[in-house]
C-alpha positions as CSV (number, residue, x, y, z in Angstrom):
1,X,-32.2,-2.6,-26.8
2,X,-32.9,-2.0,-23.5
3,X,-31.7,1.1,-21.2
4,X,-29.1,-0.9,-19.5
5,X,-27.7,-1.7,-22.7
6,X,-27.7,1.7,-24.1
7,X,-26.3,3.0,-20.8
8,X,-23.4,0.3,-21.1
9,X,-22.9,1.4,-24.6
10,X,-22.9,4.9,-23.9
11,X,-20.4,4.7,-21.0
12,X,-17.9,2.4,-22.9
13,X,-17.9,4.8,-25.8
14,X,-17.1,7.9,-23.4
15,X,-14.7,5.8,-21.7
16,X,-15.9,6.1,-18.3
17,X,-15.8,3.6,-15.7
18,X,-18.8,2.8,-13.4
19,X,-17.4,4.6,-10.6
20,X,-16.6,7.7,-12.7
21,X,-20.2,7.8,-14.0
22,X,-21.7,7.1,-10.5
23,X,-19.9,10.2,-9.3
24,X,-21.1,12.3,-12.1
25,X,-24.5,11.2,-11.2
26,X,-24.3,11.3,-7.5
27,X,-25.3,7.7,-7.1
28,X,-23.4,4.6,-5.8
29,X,-21.5,2.3,-8.4
30,X,-23.8,-0.6,-7.3
31,X,-26.7,1.4,-8.6
32,X,-25.3,2.0,-12.0
33,X,-24.2,-1.7,-12.0
34,X,-27.9,-2.9,-11.5
35,X,-29.2,-0.4,-14.2
36,X,-27.0,-1.8,-16.8
37,X,-27.7,-5.3,-15.7
38,X,-31.5,-4.5,-16.1
39,X,-32.3,-5.4,-12.5
40,X,-33.6,-1.9,-11.7
41,X,-34.6,1.2,-13.9
42,X,-33.5,4.6,-12.6
43,X,-36.1,7.3,-11.5
44,X,-36.9,10.2,-13.5
45,X,-34.2,12.4,-12.2
46,X,-31.5,10.0,-12.9
47,X,-32.8,9.3,-16.5
48,X,-32.6,13.1,-17.1
49,X,-29.3,13.2,-15.7
50,X,-28.1,10.3,-17.8
51,X,-29.7,12.1,-21.0
52,X,-27.8,15.3,-20.0
53,X,-24.3,13.7,-19.3
54,X,-24.3,11.8,-22.7
55,X,-26.2,14.0,-24.8
56,X,-29.0,12.0,-25.8
57,X,-32.8,12.2,-25.4
58,X,-34.8,10.6,-22.8
59,X,-36.8,8.8,-25.6
60,X,-33.8,7.1,-26.9
61,X,-32.9,5.9,-23.5
62,X,-36.4,4.7,-22.5
63,X,-37.9,3.3,-25.9
64,X,-36.7,-0.2,-26.5
65,X,-37.3,0.0,-30.0
66,X,-34.8,2.8,-30.7
67,X,-31.3,1.5,-31.0
68,X,-29.9,4.8,-32.0
69,X,-30.9,8.5,-31.5
70,X,-32.2,8.9,-35.1
71,X,-35.0,6.5,-34.4
72,X,-36.7,8.4,-31.9
73,X,-40.2,9.9,-32.7
74,X,-38.8,13.4,-32.4
75,X,-35.7,12.8,-34.6
76,X,-38.2,11.1,-37.2
77,X,-40.5,14.1,-37.2
78,X,-37.7,16.6,-37.6
79,X,-36.4,14.7,-40.6
80,X,-39.6,14.2,-42.0
81,X,-40.4,18.2,-41.6
82,X,-36.9,18.9,-43.2
83,X,-37.7,16.7,-46.2
84,X,-41.1,18.6,-46.6
85,X,-39.5,21.9,-46.4
86,X,-36.6,20.9,-48.8
87,X,-39.5,19.5,-51.1
88,X,-41.3,22.9,-51.0
89,X,-38.1,24.9,-52.0
90,X,-37.2,22.3,-54.8
91,X,-40.6,22.6,-56.5
92,X,-40.4,26.2,-56.4
93,X,-37.0,26.2,-57.8
94,X,-38.0,23.7,-60.6
95,X,-41.1,25.7,-61.4
96,X,-39.0,28.8,-62.0
97,X,-36.4,27.1,-64.2
98,X,-39.1,25.5,-66.5
99,X,-40.9,28.9,-66.6
100,X,-37.7,30.6,-67.7
101,X,-36.7,27.7,-69.9
102,X,-40.1,27.7,-71.9
103,X,-39.8,31.6,-72.2
104,X,-36.4,31.3,-73.8
105,X,-37.7,28.6,-76.2
106,X,-40.5,30.9,-77.2
107,X,-38.2,33.6,-78.4
108,X,-35.8,31.3,-80.1
109,X,-38.7,29.8,-82.2
110,X,-40.3,33.3,-82.5
111,X,-36.9,34.5,-84.2
112,X,-36.7,31.3,-86.2
113,X,-39.9,31.6,-87.6
114,X,-39.3,35.4,-88.5
115,X,-36.2,34.2,-90.4
116,X,-38.6,31.9,-92.5
117,X,-37.6,28.9,-90.7
118,X,-40.2,26.1,-89.0
119,X,-40.1,25.8,-85.2
120,X,-39.8,22.2,-84.1
121,X,-43.0,22.4,-82.5
122,X,-46.0,24.6,-82.8
123,X,-45.9,27.6,-81.3
124,X,-49.3,27.3,-79.5
125,X,-48.0,23.8,-77.9
126,X,-45.1,26.0,-76.3
127,X,-47.5,28.6,-75.2
128,X,-49.7,25.9,-73.6
129,X,-46.9,24.5,-71.8
130,X,-45.8,28.0,-70.7
131,X,-49.2,28.8,-69.4
132,X,-49.0,25.3,-67.5
133,X,-45.8,26.2,-65.8
134,X,-47.3,29.7,-64.9
135,X,-50.3,28.1,-63.2
136,X,-48.0,25.7,-61.3
137,X,-45.8,28.4,-60.0
138,X,-48.9,30.6,-59.2
139,X,-50.4,27.5,-57.1
140,X,-47.0,27.0,-55.4
141,X,-46.8,30.8,-54.6
142,X,-50.4,30.7,-53.3
143,X,-49.6,27.9,-51.3
144,X,-46.8,29.8,-49.7
145,X,-48.7,32.8,-48.9
146,X,-52.2,31.2,-47.8
147,X,-51.2,28.1,-46.2
148,X,-47.3,28.5,-45.0
149,X,-47.8,32.0,-43.7
150,X,-45.1,33.5,-46.0
151,X,-45.4,37.0,-47.6
152,X,-47.1,36.4,-50.7
153,X,-45.9,39.6,-52.2
154,X,-42.2,39.0,-51.7
155,X,-42.3,36.3,-54.3
156,X,-45.0,37.7,-56.6
157,X,-43.2,41.1,-57.1
158,X,-39.8,39.3,-57.8
159,X,-41.4,36.7,-60.3
160,X,-43.4,39.2,-62.2
161,X,-40.3,41.2,-62.4
162,X,-38.4,38.5,-63.7
163,X,-41.2,37.6,-66.3
164,X,-41.1,41.2,-67.6
165,X,-37.4,40.9,-68.2
166,X,-37.2,37.5,-69.7
167,X,-40.3,38.0,-71.9
168,X,-40.1,41.8,-72.8
169,X,-36.3,42.5,-73.1
170,X,-35.6,40.4,-76.0
171,X,-38.3,42.5,-77.9
172,X,-36.7,45.7,-76.7
173,X,-33.3,44.4,-77.7
174,X,-33.9,43.0,-81.0
175,X,-31.5,45.5,-82.4
176,X,-28.5,43.5,-80.8
177,X,-26.9,41.3,-83.1
178,X,-27.4,37.4,-82.8
179,X,-29.6,36.5,-80.0
180,X,-28.1,38.2,-77.3
181,X,-31.3,40.1,-76.3
182,X,-32.6,36.7,-75.1
183,X,-29.5,36.0,-73.1
184,X,-29.6,39.4,-71.7
185,X,-33.4,39.0,-70.6
186,X,-32.6,35.4,-69.2
187,X,-29.9,37.0,-67.1
188,X,-32.0,39.8,-65.7
189,X,-34.7,37.3,-64.9
190,X,-32.4,34.8,-63.1
191,X,-31.1,37.6,-60.9
192,X,-34.7,38.4,-59.7
193,X,-35.6,34.7,-59.4
194,X,-32.6,34.0,-57.2
195,X,-34.2,36.5,-54.7
196,X,-37.2,34.2,-54.9
197,X,-35.3,31.2,-54.0
198,X,-33.6,33.0,-51.4
199,X,-37.0,34.1,-49.8
200,X,-38.3,30.5,-50.0
201,X,-35.1,29.2,-48.4
202,X,-35.2,31.7,-45.5
203,X,-38.8,31.1,-44.8
204,X,-38.5,27.2,-44.7
205,X,-35.5,27.7,-42.3
206,X,-33.0,26.5,-44.9
207,X,-29.6,28.1,-45.1
208,X,-28.5,30.7,-47.5
209,X,-24.8,31.6,-48.0
210,X,-22.6,31.5,-45.4
211,X,-23.6,31.3,-42.0
């Protein structure tokens, strides 16, 4: 789509006549007509003025391969950057959920074994999976601090406190009837891990709560 075709479409969408647009631009009606017909390309000042009036980028106006604003190089770069930032936060969220779930399963299976039951899988399998999840989370935190410029300590402190709650509280609350100790440990860990996710989202420029 050429500059003239885009100008014609933008003008019609705004409900402007050629005369009205010419007045806003400070040019003649004939100049606007020639631009739309593709007979003449406006100079830089007029391209910038059209960009400002219609709220579009100069890339969109001048690049024939861009039929809409979202196809400009800047828009594509911004979209890619947003996806990358969302992926970084999503990975951090998934690693923490997996880590927490495996700790909960460990305590469930431990109590089953203490009561004479047989865990569905060998305990060492579960511990190996927990170690793998911890390594994954550690790598994500290292990347956040070393490569992304984040405050590494902010994540590590909340993650370690969450681990202490999820892993340690069930031992200290074994006197609680049923398996409430496991639940309380998980709830305490979740509150701490929410802080980790908040730190990640704010670091990557993603919204948190009401703006």
